[in-house]
C-alpha positions, 0 to 999 in steps of 0.5 A, spaced: 732 700 531 731 706 535 724 707 538 720 714 537 718 718 543 711 717 544 709 724 542 712 723 535 709 716 534 704 717 528 698 714 531 699 719 537 700 725 532 694 722 528 689 722 534 692 729 537 690 732 530 683 728 530 681 731 537 684 738 535 682 739 528 676 734 528 672 734 535 674 741 537 675 744 530 671 745 524 674 740 519 669 734 517 675 730 514 678 730 521 672 728 524 671 722 520 678 720 522 677 721 529 671 716 529 675 711 525 681 712 530 676 712 537 671 707 534 675 702 532 676 699 539 669 700 541 667 696 534 672 690 536 669 690 543 662 689 541 663 685 535 670 681 536 671 674 539 669 674 546 672 670 552 668 663 552 667 660 559 668 653 558 666 650 565 666 651 572 668 645 577 666 644 585 673 642 588 671 641 596 667 645 600 666 652 597 672 652 592 671 652 585 675 652 579 673 656 573 676 655 566 675 661 561 679 661 554 682 667 554 682 668 546 678 663 542 681 660 536 678 663 529 675 658 524 681 658 520 686 656 526 681 650 528 681 648 521 688 648 521 689 644 527 684 639 525 680 640 532 673 641 532 670 646 537 667 641 541 673 637 541 677 642 544 672 644 549 672 637 552 680 637 552 680 643 556 675 641 561 678 634 561 685 637 563 682 642 568 679 636 572 685 632 572 689 638 575 683 639 580 684 632 581 691 632 582 691 638 587 686 635 591 685 627 590 679 626 595 675 631 593 668 630 589 669 634 582 662 635 579 662 638 572 657 643 570 657 645 563 652 650 559 
């Protein structure tokens, strides 16, 4: 399947037209389209799922391990897998501690969770 050049992609054409005729022009319709096109990402950033910090571990002197879940699963995904949020968090924490202990077996590992 052939890929369209960037300038001819429908999303790019709509954005360009929304800027020219809506934001810089008189058309109310294209102003609404511009608000939708450019506001969708902002709304998702503020109201969407955010990365969840699972814990911080001190490994040796002045060395820390931070575990962050990049994209938390949705409620539907957790339900389908049969894992509660608390169980998933404890499994990830246990895996991170095991990895830290494997890399540095003599280090004292302190788990701080909030």
